[in-house]
mmCIF file of the N, C-alpha and C atoms, coordinates in Angstrom:
data_MODEL
# 
_entry.id   MODEL 
# 
loop_
_atom_site.group_PDB 
_atom_site.id 
_atom_site.type_symbol 
_atom_site.label_atom_id 
_atom_site.label_alt_id 
_atom_site.label_comp_id 
_atom_site.label_asym_id 
_atom_site.label_entity_id 
_atom_site.label_seq_id 
_atom_site.pdbx_PDB_ins_code 
_atom_site.Cartn_x 
_atom_site.Cartn_y 
_atom_site.Cartn_z 
_atom_site.occupancy 
_atom_site.B_iso_or_equiv 
_atom_site.pdbx_formal_charge 
_atom_site.auth_seq_id 
_atom_site.auth_comp_id 
_atom_site.auth_asym_id 
_atom_site.auth_atom_id 
_atom_site.pdbx_PDB_model_num 
ATOM 1   N N  . MET A 1 1  ? 19.363  -2.566  -18.641 1.00 0.00 ? 1  MET A N  1 
ATOM 2   C CA . MET A 1 1  ? 19.356  -2.296  -17.162 1.00 0.00 ? 1  MET A CA 1 
ATOM 3   C C  . MET A 1 1  ? 17.850  -2.498  -16.795 1.00 0.00 ? 1  MET A C  1 
ATOM 4   N N  . GLU A 1 2  ? 17.470  -2.784  -15.516 1.00 0.00 ? 2  GLU A N  1 
ATOM 5   C CA . GLU A 1 2  ? 16.056  -2.891  -15.159 1.00 0.00 ? 2  GLU A CA 1 
ATOM 6   C C  . GLU A 1 2  ? 15.670  -1.845  -13.980 1.00 0.00 ? 2  GLU A C  1 
ATOM 7   N N  . THR A 1 3  ? 14.409  -1.898  -14.008 1.00 0.00 ? 3  THR A N  1 
ATOM 8   C CA . THR A 1 3  ? 13.821  -0.890  -12.822 1.00 0.00 ? 3  THR A CA 1 
ATOM 9   C C  . THR A 1 3  ? 13.243  -1.721  -11.755 1.00 0.00 ? 3  THR A C  1 
ATOM 10  N N  . LEU A 1 4  ? 13.573  -1.276  -10.461 1.00 0.00 ? 4  LEU A N  1 
ATOM 11  C CA . LEU A 1 4  ? 13.187  -1.872  -9.340  1.00 0.00 ? 4  LEU A CA 1 
ATOM 12  C C  . LEU A 1 4  ? 12.066  -1.146  -8.655  1.00 0.00 ? 4  LEU A C  1 
ATOM 13  N N  . ILE A 1 5  ? 11.008  -1.739  -8.191  1.00 0.00 ? 5  ILE A N  1 
ATOM 14  C CA . ILE A 1 5  ? 9.950   -1.093  -7.478  1.00 0.00 ? 5  ILE A CA 1 
ATOM 15  C C  . ILE A 1 5  ? 9.908   -1.744  -6.041  1.00 0.00 ? 5  ILE A C  1 
ATOM 16  N N  . VAL A 1 6  ? 10.110  -0.737  -5.022  1.00 0.00 ? 6  VAL A N  1 
ATOM 17  C CA . VAL A 1 6  ? 10.212  -1.330  -3.548  1.00 0.00 ? 6  VAL A CA 1 
ATOM 18  C C  . VAL A 1 6  ? 8.968   -0.718  -2.898  1.00 0.00 ? 6  VAL A C  1 
ATOM 19  N N  . HIS A 1 7  ? 8.555   -1.475  -1.927  1.00 0.00 ? 7  HIS A N  1 
ATOM 20  C CA . HIS A 1 7  ? 7.529   -1.136  -1.121  1.00 0.00 ? 7  HIS A CA 1 
ATOM 21  C C  . HIS A 1 7  ? 7.847   -1.281  0.374   1.00 0.00 ? 7  HIS A C  1 
ATOM 22  N N  . PRO A 1 8  ? 8.446   -0.214  0.919   1.00 0.00 ? 8  PRO A N  1 
ATOM 23  C CA . PRO A 1 8  ? 8.928   -0.247  2.179   1.00 0.00 ? 8  PRO A CA 1 
ATOM 24  C C  . PRO A 1 8  ? 7.606   -0.072  3.192   1.00 0.00 ? 8  PRO A C  1 
ATOM 25  N N  . LYS A 1 9  ? 7.649   -0.812  4.396   1.00 0.00 ? 9  LYS A N  1 
ATOM 26  C CA . LYS A 1 9  ? 6.493   -1.042  5.191   1.00 0.00 ? 9  LYS A CA 1 
ATOM 27  C C  . LYS A 1 9  ? 6.296   0.292   6.160   1.00 0.00 ? 9  LYS A C  1 
ATOM 28  N N  . ASN A 1 10 ? 7.536   0.940   6.131   1.00 0.00 ? 10 ASN A N  1 
ATOM 29  C CA . ASN A 1 10 ? 7.406   2.023   7.331   1.00 0.00 ? 10 ASN A CA 1 
ATOM 30  C C  . ASN A 1 10 ? 8.568   3.015   6.984   1.00 0.00 ? 10 ASN A C  1 
ATOM 31  N N  . GLU A 1 11 ? 8.363   4.148   7.618   1.00 0.00 ? 11 GLU A N  1 
ATOM 32  C CA . GLU A 1 11 ? 9.351   5.454   7.191   1.00 0.00 ? 11 GLU A CA 1 
ATOM 33  C C  . GLU A 1 11 ? 10.933  4.928   7.563   1.00 0.00 ? 11 GLU A C  1 
ATOM 34  N N  . GLU A 1 12 ? 10.993  4.066   8.636   1.00 0.00 ? 12 GLU A N  1 
ATOM 35  C CA . GLU A 1 12 ? 12.470  3.638   8.763   1.00 0.00 ? 12 GLU A CA 1 
ATOM 36  C C  . GLU A 1 12 ? 12.976  2.893   7.444   1.00 0.00 ? 12 GLU A C  1 
ATOM 37  N N  . GLN A 1 13 ? 12.161  1.938   7.094   1.00 0.00 ? 13 GLN A N  1 
ATOM 38  C CA . GLN A 1 13 ? 12.817  1.241   5.921   1.00 0.00 ? 13 GLN A CA 1 
ATOM 39  C C  . GLN A 1 13 ? 12.867  2.183   4.712   1.00 0.00 ? 13 GLN A C  1 
ATOM 40  N N  . SER A 1 14 ? 11.987  2.955   4.546   1.00 0.00 ? 14 SER A N  1 
ATOM 41  C CA . SER A 1 14 ? 12.227  4.043   3.357   1.00 0.00 ? 14 SER A CA 1 
ATOM 42  C C  . SER A 1 14 ? 13.367  4.741   3.436   1.00 0.00 ? 14 SER A C  1 
ATOM 43  N N  . THR A 1 15 ? 13.537  5.398   4.744   1.00 0.00 ? 15 THR A N  1 
ATOM 44  C CA . THR A 1 15 ? 14.889  6.170   4.957   1.00 0.00 ? 15 THR A CA 1 
ATOM 45  C C  . THR A 1 15 ? 16.162  5.332   4.777   1.00 0.00 ? 15 THR A C  1 
ATOM 46  N N  . ALA A 1 16 ? 16.190  4.022   5.113   1.00 0.00 ? 16 ALA A N  1 
ATOM 47  C CA . ALA A 1 16 ? 17.382  3.133   5.026   1.00 0.00 ? 16 ALA A CA 1 
ATOM 48  C C  . ALA A 1 16 ? 17.557  2.901   3.492   1.00 0.00 ? 16 ALA A C  1 
ATOM 49  N N  . LEU A 1 17 ? 16.548  2.632   2.707   1.00 0.00 ? 17 LEU A N  1 
ATOM 50  C CA . LEU A 1 17 ? 16.684  2.277   1.512   1.00 0.00 ? 17 LEU A CA 1 
ATOM 51  C C  . LEU A 1 17 ? 17.077  3.494   0.652   1.00 0.00 ? 17 LEU A C  1 
ATOM 52  N N  . LYS A 1 18 ? 16.626  4.654   0.790   1.00 0.00 ? 18 LYS A N  1 
ATOM 53  C CA . LYS A 1 18 ? 17.205  5.900   0.485   1.00 0.00 ? 18 LYS A CA 1 
ATOM 54  C C  . LYS A 1 18 ? 18.726  6.234   0.609   1.00 0.00 ? 18 LYS A C  1 
ATOM 55  N N  . ALA A 1 19 ? 19.139  6.006   1.919   1.00 0.00 ? 19 ALA A N  1 
ATOM 56  C CA . ALA A 1 19 ? 20.508  6.126   2.256   1.00 0.00 ? 19 ALA A CA 1 
ATOM 57  C C  . ALA A 1 19 ? 21.425  5.032   1.406   1.00 0.00 ? 19 ALA A C  1 
ATOM 58  N N  . VAL A 1 20 ? 20.992  3.882   1.373   1.00 0.00 ? 20 VAL A N  1 
ATOM 59  C CA . VAL A 1 20 ? 21.654  2.879   0.668   1.00 0.00 ? 20 VAL A CA 1 
ATOM 60  C C  . VAL A 1 20 ? 21.902  3.328   -0.919  1.00 0.00 ? 20 VAL A C  1 
ATOM 61  N N  . MET A 1 21 ? 20.861  3.669   -1.598  1.00 0.00 ? 21 MET A N  1 
ATOM 62  C CA . MET A 1 21 ? 21.000  4.018   -2.843  1.00 0.00 ? 21 MET A CA 1 
ATOM 63  C C  . MET A 1 21 ? 21.786  5.223   -3.178  1.00 0.00 ? 21 MET A C  1 
ATOM 64  N N  . LYS A 1 22 ? 21.648  6.241   -2.036  1.00 0.00 ? 22 LYS A N  1 
ATOM 65  C CA . LYS A 1 22 ? 22.381  7.573   -2.145  1.00 0.00 ? 22 LYS A CA 1 
ATOM 66  C C  . LYS A 1 22 ? 24.097  7.097   -2.103  1.00 0.00 ? 22 LYS A C  1 
ATOM 67  N N  . VAL A 1 23 ? 24.473  6.274   -1.172  1.00 0.00 ? 23 VAL A N  1 
ATOM 68  C CA . VAL A 1 23 ? 25.809  5.898   -1.024  1.00 0.00 ? 23 VAL A CA 1 
ATOM 69  C C  . VAL A 1 23 ? 26.359  5.105   -2.379  1.00 0.00 ? 23 VAL A C  1 
ATOM 70  N N  . LEU A 1 24 ? 25.409  4.181   -2.897  1.00 0.00 ? 24 LEU A N  1 
ATOM 71  C CA . LEU A 1 24 ? 25.814  3.638   -4.076  1.00 0.00 ? 24 LEU A CA 1 
ATOM 72  C C  . LEU A 1 24 ? 25.498  4.317   -5.426  1.00 0.00 ? 24 LEU A C  1 
ATOM 73  N N  . LYS A 1 25 ? 25.257  5.580   -5.240  1.00 0.00 ? 25 LYS A N  1 
ATOM 74  C CA . LYS A 1 25 ? 25.031  6.528   -6.389  1.00 0.00 ? 25 LYS A CA 1 
ATOM 75  C C  . LYS A 1 25 ? 24.018  5.979   -7.344  1.00 0.00 ? 25 LYS A C  1 
ATOM 76  N N  . ILE A 1 26 ? 23.017  5.420   -6.881  1.00 0.00 ? 26 ILE A N  1 
ATOM 77  C CA . ILE A 1 26 ? 21.819  4.883   -7.651  1.00 0.00 ? 26 ILE A CA 1 
ATOM 78  C C  . ILE A 1 26 ? 20.819  6.033   -7.869  1.00 0.00 ? 26 ILE A C  1 
ATOM 79  N N  . ASP A 1 27 ? 20.364  6.220   -9.042  1.00 0.00 ? 27 ASP A N  1 
ATOM 80  C CA . ASP A 1 27 ? 19.305  7.276   -9.035  1.00 0.00 ? 27 ASP A CA 1 
ATOM 81  C C  . ASP A 1 27 ? 18.019  6.679   -8.847  1.00 0.00 ? 27 ASP A C  1 
ATOM 82  N N  . PHE A 1 28 ? 17.262  7.397   -8.087  1.00 0.00 ? 28 PHE A N  1 
ATOM 83  C CA . PHE A 1 28 ? 15.844  7.005   -7.778  1.00 0.00 ? 28 PHE A CA 1 
ATOM 84  C C  . PHE A 1 28 ? 14.789  7.977   -7.666  1.00 0.00 ? 28 PHE A C  1 
ATOM 85  N N  . GLU A 1 29 ? 13.615  7.778   -7.775  1.00 0.00 ? 29 GLU A N  1 
ATOM 86  C CA . GLU A 1 29 ? 12.581  8.795   -7.627  1.00 0.00 ? 29 GLU A CA 1 
ATOM 87  C C  . GLU A 1 29 ? 11.545  8.229   -6.713  1.00 0.00 ? 29 GLU A C  1 
ATOM 88  N N  . THR A 1 30 ? 11.003  9.347   -5.809  1.00 0.00 ? 30 THR A N  1 
ATOM 89  C CA . THR A 1 30 ? 9.883   8.750   -5.113  1.00 0.00 ? 30 THR A CA 1 
ATOM 90  C C  . THR A 1 30 ? 8.575   9.400   -5.480  1.00 0.00 ? 30 THR A C  1 
ATOM 91  N N  . GLU A 1 31 ? 7.665   8.746   -4.942  1.00 0.00 ? 31 GLU A N  1 
ATOM 92  C CA . GLU A 1 31 ? 6.158   9.100   -5.471  1.00 0.00 ? 31 GLU A CA 1 
ATOM 93  C C  . GLU A 1 31 ? 5.344   8.935   -4.492  1.00 0.00 ? 31 GLU A C  1 
ATOM 94  N N  . LYS A 1 32 ? 4.493   9.991   -4.134  1.00 0.00 ? 32 LYS A N  1 
ATOM 95  C CA . LYS A 1 32 ? 3.545   9.771   -2.888  1.00 0.00 ? 32 LYS A CA 1 
ATOM 96  C C  . LYS A 1 32 ? 2.305   9.144   -3.612  1.00 0.00 ? 32 LYS A C  1 
ATOM 97  N N  . SER A 1 33 ? 1.712   8.464   -2.750  1.00 0.00 ? 33 SER A N  1 
ATOM 98  C CA . SER A 1 33 ? 0.355   7.784   -3.154  1.00 0.00 ? 33 SER A CA 1 
ATOM 99  C C  . SER A 1 33 ? -0.696  8.894   -3.229  1.00 0.00 ? 33 SER A C  1 
ATOM 100 N N  . PRO A 1 34 ? -1.442  8.793   -4.236  1.00 0.00 ? 34 PRO A N  1 
ATOM 101 C CA . PRO A 1 34 ? -2.499  9.918   -4.237  1.00 0.00 ? 34 PRO A CA 1 
ATOM 102 C C  . PRO A 1 34 ? -3.849  9.533   -3.241  1.00 0.00 ? 34 PRO A C  1 
ATOM 103 N N  . TYR A 1 35 ? -3.553  8.424   -2.529  1.00 0.00 ? 35 TYR A N  1 
ATOM 104 C CA . TYR A 1 35 ? -4.647  7.936   -1.698  1.00 0.00 ? 35 TYR A CA 1 
ATOM 105 C C  . TYR A 1 35 ? -4.309  8.489   -0.235  1.00 0.00 ? 35 TYR A C  1 
ATOM 106 N N  . ASN A 1 36 ? -5.424  8.596   0.562   1.00 0.00 ? 36 ASN A N  1 
ATOM 107 C CA . ASN A 1 36 ? -5.185  9.072   2.016   1.00 0.00 ? 36 ASN A CA 1 
ATOM 108 C C  . ASN A 1 36 ? -4.853  7.579   2.780   1.00 0.00 ? 36 ASN A C  1 
ATOM 109 N N  . PRO A 1 37 ? -3.737  7.731   3.520   1.00 0.00 ? 37 PRO A N  1 
ATOM 110 C CA . PRO A 1 37 ? -3.413  6.566   4.180   1.00 0.00 ? 37 PRO A CA 1 
ATOM 111 C C  . PRO A 1 37 ? -4.520  5.885   5.159   1.00 0.00 ? 37 PRO A C  1 
ATOM 112 N N  . GLU A 1 38 ? -5.198  6.643   5.579   1.00 0.00 ? 38 GLU A N  1 
ATOM 113 C CA . GLU A 1 38 ? -6.289  6.269   6.671   1.00 0.00 ? 38 GLU A CA 1 
ATOM 114 C C  . GLU A 1 38 ? -7.223  5.373   5.870   1.00 0.00 ? 38 GLU A C  1 
ATOM 115 N N  . PHE A 1 39 ? -7.657  5.719   4.622   1.00 0.00 ? 39 PHE A N  1 
ATOM 116 C CA . PHE A 1 39 ? -8.466  5.161   3.609   1.00 0.00 ? 39 PHE A CA 1 
ATOM 117 C C  . PHE A 1 39 ? -7.987  3.668   3.249   1.00 0.00 ? 39 PHE A C  1 
ATOM 118 N N  . VAL A 1 40 ? -6.722  3.877   2.990   1.00 0.00 ? 40 VAL A N  1 
ATOM 119 C CA . VAL A 1 40 ? -6.048  2.661   2.497   1.00 0.00 ? 40 VAL A CA 1 
ATOM 120 C C  . VAL A 1 40 ? -5.988  1.634   3.566   1.00 0.00 ? 40 VAL A C  1 
ATOM 121 N N  . ALA A 1 41 ? -5.732  2.057   4.713   1.00 0.00 ? 41 ALA A N  1 
ATOM 122 C CA . ALA A 1 41 ? -5.839  1.146   5.832   1.00 0.00 ? 41 ALA A CA 1 
ATOM 123 C C  . ALA A 1 41 ? -7.021  0.467   6.159   1.00 0.00 ? 41 ALA A C  1 
ATOM 124 N N  . LYS A 1 42 ? -8.079  1.192   5.971   1.00 0.00 ? 42 LYS A N  1 
ATOM 125 C CA . LYS A 1 42 ? -9.527  0.811   6.171   1.00 0.00 ? 42 LYS A CA 1 
ATOM 126 C C  . LYS A 1 42 ? -9.996  -0.271  4.940   1.00 0.00 ? 42 LYS A C  1 
ATOM 127 N N  . ILE A 1 43 ? -9.362  -0.044  3.944   1.00 0.00 ? 43 ILE A N  1 
ATOM 128 C CA . ILE A 1 43 ? -9.565  -0.989  2.809   1.00 0.00 ? 43 ILE A CA 1 
ATOM 129 C C  . ILE A 1 43 ? -8.739  -2.398  2.859   1.00 0.00 ? 43 ILE A C  1 
ATOM 130 N N  . LYS A 1 44 ? -7.649  -2.113  3.450   1.00 0.00 ? 44 LYS A N  1 
ATOM 131 C CA . LYS A 1 44 ? -6.764  -3.521  3.849   1.00 0.00 ? 44 LYS A CA 1 
ATOM 132 C C  . LYS A 1 44 ? -7.437  -4.207  4.892   1.00 0.00 ? 44 LYS A C  1 
ATOM 133 N N  . ARG A 1 45 ? -7.872  -3.531  5.972   1.00 0.00 ? 45 ARG A N  1 
ATOM 134 C CA . ARG A 1 45 ? -8.675  -4.174  7.026   1.00 0.00 ? 45 ARG A CA 1 
ATOM 135 C C  . ARG A 1 45 ? -9.699  -5.003  6.516   1.00 0.00 ? 45 ARG A C  1 
ATOM 136 N N  . SER A 1 46 ? -10.591 -4.156  5.732   1.00 0.00 ? 46 SER A N  1 
ATOM 137 C CA . SER A 1 46 ? -11.801 -4.821  5.184   1.00 0.00 ? 46 SER A CA 1 
ATOM 138 C C  . SER A 1 46 ? -11.261 -6.247  4.344   1.00 0.00 ? 46 SER A C  1 
ATOM 139 N N  . GLN A 1 47 ? -10.420 -6.001  3.493   1.00 0.00 ? 47 GLN A N  1 
ATOM 140 C CA . GLN A 1 47 ? -9.902  -7.112  2.792   1.00 0.00 ? 47 GLN A CA 1 
ATOM 141 C C  . GLN A 1 47 ? -9.350  -8.426  3.573   1.00 0.00 ? 47 GLN A C  1 
ATOM 142 N N  . GLU A 1 48 ? -8.716  -8.103  4.735   1.00 0.00 ? 48 GLU A N  1 
ATOM 143 C CA . GLU A 1 48 ? -8.254  -9.165  5.618   1.00 0.00 ? 48 GLU A CA 1 
ATOM 144 C C  . GLU A 1 48 ? -9.527  -9.718  6.396   1.00 0.00 ? 48 GLU A C  1 
ATOM 145 N N  . GLN A 1 49 ? -10.643 -8.958  6.567   1.00 0.00 ? 49 GLN A N  1 
ATOM 146 C CA . GLN A 1 49 ? -11.873 -9.454  7.205   1.00 0.00 ? 49 GLN A CA 1 
ATOM 147 C C  . GLN A 1 49 ? -12.423 -10.422 6.204   1.00 0.00 ? 49 GLN A C  1 
ATOM 148 N N  . MET A 1 50 ? -12.655 -10.009 4.906   1.00 0.00 ? 50 MET A N  1 
ATOM 149 C CA . MET A 1 50 ? -13.157 -10.962 4.020   1.00 0.00 ? 50 MET A CA 1 
ATOM 150 C C  . MET A 1 50 ? -12.398 -12.068 3.905   1.00 0.00 ? 50 MET A C  1 
ATOM 151 N N  . LYS A 1 51 ? -11.242 -12.242 3.932   1.00 0.00 ? 51 LYS A N  1 
ATOM 152 C CA . LYS A 1 51 ? -10.214 -13.553 3.925   1.00 0.00 ? 51 LYS A CA 1 
ATOM 153 C C  . LYS A 1 51 ? -10.792 -14.395 5.018   1.00 0.00 ? 51 LYS A C  1 
ATOM 154 N N  . GLU A 1 52 ? -10.898 -13.743 6.310   1.00 0.00 ? 52 GLU A N  1 
ATOM 155 C CA . GLU A 1 52 ? -11.115 -14.490 7.448   1.00 0.00 ? 52 GLU A CA 1 
ATOM 156 C C  . GLU A 1 52 ? -12.715 -14.853 7.489   1.00 0.00 ? 52 GLU A C  1 
ATOM 157 N N  . ARG A 1 53 ? -13.428 -14.511 6.367   1.00 0.00 ? 53 ARG A N  1 
ATOM 158 C CA . ARG A 1 53 ? -14.945 -14.723 6.306   1.00 0.00 ? 53 ARG A CA 1 
ATOM 159 C C  . ARG A 1 53 ? -15.658 -14.057 7.556   1.00 0.00 ? 53 ARG A C  1 
ATOM 160 N N  . LYS A 1 54 ? -15.158 -12.761 7.791   1.00 0.00 ? 54 LYS A N  1 
ATOM 161 C CA . LYS A 1 54 ? -15.822 -12.011 8.808   1.00 0.00 ? 54 LYS A CA 1 
ATOM 162 C C  . LYS A 1 54 ? -16.754 -10.983 8.094   1.00 0.00 ? 54 LYS A C  1 
ATOM 163 N N  . GLY A 1 55 ? -16.713 -10.911 6.849   1.00 0.00 ? 55 GLY A N  1 
ATOM 164 C CA . GLY A 1 55 ? -17.432 -9.744  6.231   1.00 0.00 ? 55 GLY A CA 1 
ATOM 165 C C  . GLY A 1 55 ? -18.830 -10.138 5.965   1.00 0.00 ? 55 GLY A C  1 
ATOM 166 N N  . VAL A 1 56 ? -19.452 -9.048  5.420   1.00 0.00 ? 56 VAL A N  1 
ATOM 167 C CA . VAL A 1 56 ? -20.916 -9.117  5.056   1.00 0.00 ? 56 VAL A CA 1 
ATOM 168 C C  . VAL A 1 56 ? -21.044 -8.957  3.480   1.00 0.00 ? 56 VAL A C  1 
ATOM 169 N N  . LYS A 1 57 ? -21.650 -9.919  2.840   1.00 0.00 ? 57 LYS A N  1 
ATOM 170 C CA . LYS A 1 57 ? -21.868 -9.767  1.366   1.00 0.00 ? 57 LYS A CA 1 
ATOM 171 C C  . LYS A 1 57 ? -23.294 -9.207  1.234   1.00 0.00 ? 57 LYS A C  1 
ATOM 172 N N  . ILE A 1 58 ? -23.438 -8.186  0.324   1.00 0.00 ? 58 ILE A N  1 
ATOM 173 C CA . ILE A 1 58 ? -24.739 -7.681  0.112   1.00 0.00 ? 58 ILE A CA 1 
ATOM 174 C C  . ILE A 1 58 ? -25.096 -7.817  -1.632  1.00 0.00 ? 58 ILE A C  1 
ATOM 175 N N  . ALA A 1 59 ? -26.189 -8.417  -1.801  1.00 0.00 ? 59 ALA A N  1 
ATOM 176 C CA . ALA A 1 59 ? -26.510 -8.551  -3.095  1.00 0.00 ? 59 ALA A CA 1 
ATOM 177 C C  . ALA A 1 59 ? -26.810 -7.216  -3.809  1.00 0.00 ? 59 ALA A C  1 
ATOM 178 N N  . VAL A 1 60 ? -26.554 -7.118  -4.993  1.00 0.00 ? 60 VAL A N  1 
ATOM 179 C CA . VAL A 1 60 ? -26.556 -5.830  -5.927  1.00 0.00 ? 60 VAL A CA 1 
ATOM 180 C C  . VAL A 1 60 ? -28.010 -5.304  -5.705  1.00 0.00 ? 60 VAL A C  1 
ATOM 181 N N  . GLU A 1 61 ? -28.761 -6.268  -6.044  1.00 0.00 ? 61 GLU A N  1 
ATOM 182 C CA . GLU A 1 61 ? -30.277 -5.955  -5.990  1.00 0.00 ? 61 GLU A CA 1 
ATOM 183 C C  . GLU A 1 61 ? -30.947 -5.563  -4.585  1.00 0.00 ? 61 GLU A C  1 
ATOM 184 N N  . ASP A 1 62 ? -30.205 -5.875  -3.606  1.00 0.00 ? 62 ASP A N  1 
ATOM 185 C CA . ASP A 1 62 ? -30.556 -5.277  -2.274  1.00 0.00 ? 62 ASP A CA 1 
ATOM 186 C C  . ASP A 1 62 ? -30.054 -3.865  -2.164  1.00 0.00 ? 62 ASP A C  1 
ATOM 187 N N  . LEU A 1 63 ? -29.163 -3.410  -2.715  1.00 0.00 ? 63 LEU A N  1 
ATOM 188 C CA . LEU A 1 63 ? -28.681 -2.055  -2.648  1.00 0.00 ? 63 LEU A CA 1 
ATOM 189 C C  . LEU A 1 63 ? -29.710 -0.819  -3.037  1.00 0.00 ? 63 LEU A C  1 
ATOM 190 N N  . TRP A 1 64 ? -30.774 -1.324  -3.677  1.00 0.00 ? 64 TRP A N  1 
ATOM 191 C CA . TRP A 1 64 ? -31.684 -0.426  -4.203  1.00 0.00 ? 64 TRP A CA 1 
ATOM 192 C C  . TRP A 1 64 ? -33.063 -0.445  -3.481  1.00 0.00 ? 64 TRP A C  1 
ATOM 193 N N  . LYS A 1 65 ? -33.025 -1.214  -2.428  1.00 0.00 ? 65 LYS A N  1 
ATOM 194 C CA . LYS A 1 65 ? -34.429 -1.267  -1.673  1.00 0.00 ? 65 LYS A CA 1 
ATOM 195 C C  . LYS A 1 65 ? -34.538 -0.244  -0.597  1.00 0.00 ? 65 LYS A C  1 
# 
């Protein structure tokens, strides 16, 4: 058998997936992220900004000045 890892985008999707798995009698586990959701959102926003070339790069040498 195989293991499936899903990433619901919101609580509605999470609830629906859990309901379907319960109806089909599929065993599942839930695991909370150890990271603060606000922190994760900031990181994702920063990554998007870098993709759009809106970020600022700082050389490592400049961090010690």
